[in-house]
C-alpha positions in Angstrom: -34.3 -38.7 33.2 -33.3 -42.2 31.8 -35.6 -44.9 33.2 -34.1 -48.2 33.2 -36.1 -51.2 31.6 -36.3 -54.8 32.4 -33.7 -55.4 29.5 -31.4 -53.5 31.3 -31.8 -55.8 34.3 -31.2 -58.7 32.0 -27.9 -57.1 30.6 -26.7 -56.3 34.4 -27.4 -59.7 35.3 -24.9 -61.1 32.7 -22.3 -58.3 33.3 -22.2 -58.7 37.2 -22.2 -62.6 37.3 -18.5 -63.1 37.7 -18.3 -60.4 40.5 -21.2 -61.2 42.8 -22.8 -64.2 44.8 -26.0 -65.5 44.2 -27.1 -65.1 47.7 -29.3 -67.7 49.5 -32.9 -67.4 50.8 -33.3 -68.5 54.3 -36.5 -69.3 56.3 -37.5 -69.6 60.1 -40.4 -71.4 61.4 -40.0 -69.2 64.6 -40.3 -66.0 62.5 -43.4 -67.4 60.7 -45.2 -68.1 63.8 -44.4 -64.6 65.1 -45.5 -62.9 61.9 -48.3 -65.4 61.0 -46.9 -65.3 57.5 -44.4 -67.5 55.4 -41.4 -65.3 55.3 -38.4 -65.7 52.9 -35.2 -63.8 53.6 -33.1 -62.9 50.7 -29.8 -62.6 52.4 -27.5 -60.0 50.8 -25.6 -59.8 54.1 -23.8 -62.8 52.4 -23.0 -60.7 49.4 -19.6 -59.6 48.3 -18.7 -56.4 50.3 -21.5 -57.5 52.7 -24.4 -55.8 51.1 -26.7 -55.6 47.9 -25.1 -52.3 46.8 -22.4 -54.3 45.1 -24.8 -55.4 42.3 -25.4 -51.8 41.2 -21.8 -50.7 41.7 -20.5 -53.7 39.6 -23.2 -52.9 36.9 -21.9 -49.3 36.6 -18.2 -49.8 36.9 -18.0 -52.8 34.4 -20.3 -50.7 32.0 -17.8 -47.9 31.6 -15.9 -47.8 28.4 -12.1 -47.7 28.8 -11.6 -44.0 28.4 -14.2 -43.1 31.0 -12.9 -45.9 33.4 -9.4 -44.4 33.2 -10.5 -41.3 34.9 -12.0 -43.3 37.8 -15.3 -43.3 39.7 -16.6 -41.3 42.5 -19.7 -41.2 44.8 -20.9 -40.1 48.2 -22.3 -42.8 50.6 -22.6 -43.3 54.3 -21.2 -46.8 53.8 -22.3 -49.6 51.8 -22.2 -48.0 48.4 -18.9 -46.6 49.2 -17.4 -49.9 50.0 -19.3 -51.7 47.2 -18.0 -49.2 44.7 -14.6 -49.5 46.0 -14.9 -53.4 45.6 -16.0 -53.0 42.0 -13.3 -50.4 41.2 -10.7 -52.6 42.6 -11.8 -55.5 40.7 -11.5 -53.5 37.4 -8.2 -51.8 38.6 -9.5 -48.2 38.3 -9.3 -45.2 41.0 -12.3 -44.6 43.4 -12.8 -41.8 45.7 -15.8 -41.7 48.0 -17.2 -38.9 50.1 -18.4 -40.3 53.6 -20.1 -38.5 56.5 -17.5 -38.2 59.3 -20.0 -40.0 61.5 -20.0 -43.1 59.1 -19.5 -46.4 61.0 -15.8 -47.1 61.2 -16.2 -50.7 60.0 -17.6 -49.4 56.7 -14.7 -46.8 56.4 -12.1 -49.6 57.0 -13.7 -51.8 54.4 -13.5 -48.8 51.8 -9.8 -48.5 52.6 -9.4 -52.3 52.4 -10.8 -52.3 48.9 -8.4 -49.5 47.8 -10.9 -46.5 48.1 -9.8 -43.0 49.0 -12.2 -41.5 51.6 -13.0 -37.8 51.7 -15.0 -37.0 54.9 -17.9 -34.6 54.9 -20.3 -33.3 57.5 -23.3 -35.6 58.1 -26.0 -34.2 55.8 -27.1 -34.9 52.2 -26.2 -31.2 51.3 -22.7 -31.7 52.5 -22.1 -34.9 50.7 -23.4 -33.6 47.4 -21.3 -30.3 47.5 -18.1 -32.2 48.5 -18.6 -34.8 45.8 -19.1 -31.9 43.2 -15.7 -30.5 44.3 -13.9 -33.8 43.7 -15.6 -34.4 40.2 -14.7 -31.0 39.1 -11.1 -31.7 39.7 -10.7 -35.2 38.7 -13.2 -35.7 36.0 -14.3 -39.1 37.6 -17.6 -40.8 36.6 -20.3 -40.2 39.2 -21.8 -43.5 40.4 -24.5 -42.2 42.5 -25.7 -44.5 45.3 -29.2 -44.8 44.0 -30.4 -42.1 41.5 -28.6 -43.8 38.6 -30.3 -46.2 36.1 -27.3 -48.3 36.0 -27.3 -48.8 39.7 -31.1 -49.6 39.8 -30.7 -52.1 37.1 -28.0 -53.8 39.1 -30.0 -53.8 42.1 -33.0 -55.3 40.3 -31.1 -58.7 39.9 -31.7 -59.3 43.6 -35.6 -59.6 43.4 -35.1 -61.5 40.0 -33.1 -64.2 41.8 -35.8 -64.3 44.4 -38.6 -64.8 42.0 -36.6 -67.3 40.0 -36.3 -69.3 43.4 -39.5 -69.0 44.9 -42.0 -68.2 42.0 -44.5 -65.2 42.4 -44.9 -64.2 46.0 -47.8 -62.3 47.6 -45.6 -59.4 48.8 -42.0 -58.3 49.0 -40.9 -55.9 51.7 -37.5 -54.1 51.2 -36.0 -51.0 53.2 -36.1 -47.5 51.9 -33.8 -44.7 52.2 -32.8 -43.2 48.8 -34.8 -45.9 47.1 -32.3 -47.8 45.0 -33.0 -51.4 46.1 -36.9 -50.6 46.2 -36.8 -49.2 42.7 -34.9 -52.3 41.6 -37.6 -54.4 43.3 -40.3 -52.5 41.6 -38.6 -52.7 38.2 -38.2 -56.5 38.3 -41.6 -57.4 39.9 -43.7 -55.1 37.8 -42.1 -56.9 34.8 -42.0 -60.6 35.9 -44.5 -60.8 38.8 -47.0 -58.0 38.7 -49.5 -59.5 41.3 -46.8 -59.2 44.0 -47.4 -56.1 46.3 -44.3 -54.1 47.1 -43.9 -52.5 50.5 -41.2 -50.2 51.5 -39.9 -50.2 55.1 -38.6 -46.9 56.7 -37.5 -45.9 60.1 -39.8 -43.4 61.8 -37.0 -41.2 62.7 -36.3 -40.8 58.9 -39.7 -40.9 57.4 -39.3 -38.7 54.6 -40.2 -41.4 52.0 -43.3 -42.1 53.8 -44.3 -38.3 53.9 -43.3 -38.2 50.2 -45.7 -41.1 49.5 -48.6 -39.6 51.2 -48.0 -36.1 49.7 -47.5 -37.2 46.2 -44.1 -35.3 45.7 -40.7 -35.6 47.1 -40.1 -34.2 50.7 -36.4 -34.4 51.5 -34.9 -34.3 55.0 -31.3 -33.3 55.0 -30.0 -34.9 58.1 -32.2 -37.3 59.9 -31.0 -39.3 62.9 -31.5 -43.0 63.1 -29.8 -46.2 63.9 -30.4 -47.4 60.4 -27.3 -45.5 58.9 -28.0 -46.8 55.4 -31.4 -45.1 55.3 -30.9 -41.4 56.0 -30.8 -40.3 52.6 -33.9 -38.8 50.5 -35.5 -40.0 47.5 -34.6 -38.5 44.2 -36.4 -38.2 40.9 -35.5 -41.6 39.5 -36.3 -43.5 42.6 -39.5 -41.5 43.1 -40.8 -42.6 39.7 -40.6 -46.3 40.9 -42.0 -45.5 44.3 -44.8 -43.6 43.3 -45.9 -45.8 40.7 -45.5 -49.2 42.1 -44.9 -49.2 45.8 -48.2 -50.3 47.8 -47.4 -48.5 51.0 -44.4 -47.2 53.1 -44.4 -48.6 56.5 -42.6 -47.3 59.7 -40.7 -48.7 62.5 -39.4 -47.0 65.7 -35.8 -47.2 66.7 -36.5 -49.7 69.3 -38.5 -51.9 67.0 -35.5 -51.7 64.5 -33.0 -52.9 67.2 -35.3 -55.5 68.4 -35.8 -57.1 65.0 -32.1 -56.9 64.4 -31.2 -58.8 67.7 -34.2 -61.1 67.1 -32.6 -62.2 63.7 -29.1 -62.6 65.2 -30.7 -64.7 67.8 -33.2 -66.8 66.1 -31.5 -67.2 62.7 -27.8 -67.0 63.7 -27.1 -64.4 60.8 -25.6 -61.0 61.3 -27.6 -58.2 59.8 -27.3 -54.6 60.1 -29.9 -52.2 61.6 -31.0 -51.0 58.0 -31.9 -54.6 57.2 -33.9 -55.2 60.3 -36.6 -52.5 59.2 -38.5 -54.9 57.0 -39.0 -57.5 59.7 -39.9 -54.8 62.2 -42.7 -53.4 60.1 -44.0 -56.9 59.2 -44.1 -57.8 62.9 -45.8 -54.3 63.7 -48.4 -54.9 60.8 -48.9 -58.6 60.9 -52.6 -58.3 59.8 -51.3 -57.0 56.5 -49.2 -59.9 56.0 -50.9 -63.0 57.9 -51.3 -66.0 55.6 -49.3 -64.8 52.9 -45.9 -65.6 51.2 -43.8 -62.7 51.8 -40.1 -62.0 50.6 -37.8 -60.0 52.7 -34.7 -58.2 51.4 -31.9 -58.5 53.9 -29.7 -55.6 52.4 -26.6 -55.9 54.3 -24.5 -57.2 57.3 -21.9 -54.5 57.8 -22.2 -53.9 61.6 -19.9 -52.1 63.7 -19.5 -54.7 66.5 -17.7 -52.1 68.8 -20.9 -49.9 68.8 -23.8 -51.9 68.8 -27.0 -50.2 69.3 
């Protein structure tokens, strides 16, 4: 298992710079009063392809040698990594195939097609995703860019929290969503290196709480097909992301489905920005656990804004 280093983050930052946005950090006095903390929202919903995952995807795609790149890339994803890898592959002009659950949001499927990606649908479970991807790779020889259990992807995602610290200095805490753990791992990688006093909290849907149970048990517990409105957080931890979670995360905090939806709508209404359900989980857990964060400067990673407006929760 190759664990990425902070030097890999610095290389990634230079590599992906021409292909991504340096996203803004927003604040809200209303959210501050509600949480009793000073909140800083790192808005990856304004990122290229509408999600943070374009960082890791671009680092992987543009780090390939010409011979490997010619065979194309492939992955499995419920949406944001799929469309981000399609975006990155399109920028480099190489083929991309993505395995997506048949239940994935149509808006994310449409974005994959828009960026030139080929979609192969599968059943909505991790095991079905992985088996379908293995068949595609055996036939095509494409380079697998795993949505999170990939050192190149984690190094790319780590550039997000690096930008946050560069802008704001050392924070008391940073809260990010957790599914497979790519963003939280990147956050751990950066903060452990340049802001070691900052506590890192992972935010997870209670309906898909395998990371929380893993954290408490001290080993990976994987759910195959949890049901939650936060469609980007349905996948389990893997060995690489578990390394970061088990070594650097302070706690994994849970939010109910209603709390997630309420936090999403609250953000839409008060901050006038569109975020997807997965992105609302950090705010939901902060409001639920305000005693933990009261009086602190807290960074929140808003991971994406790819919402299916025809199927709002």
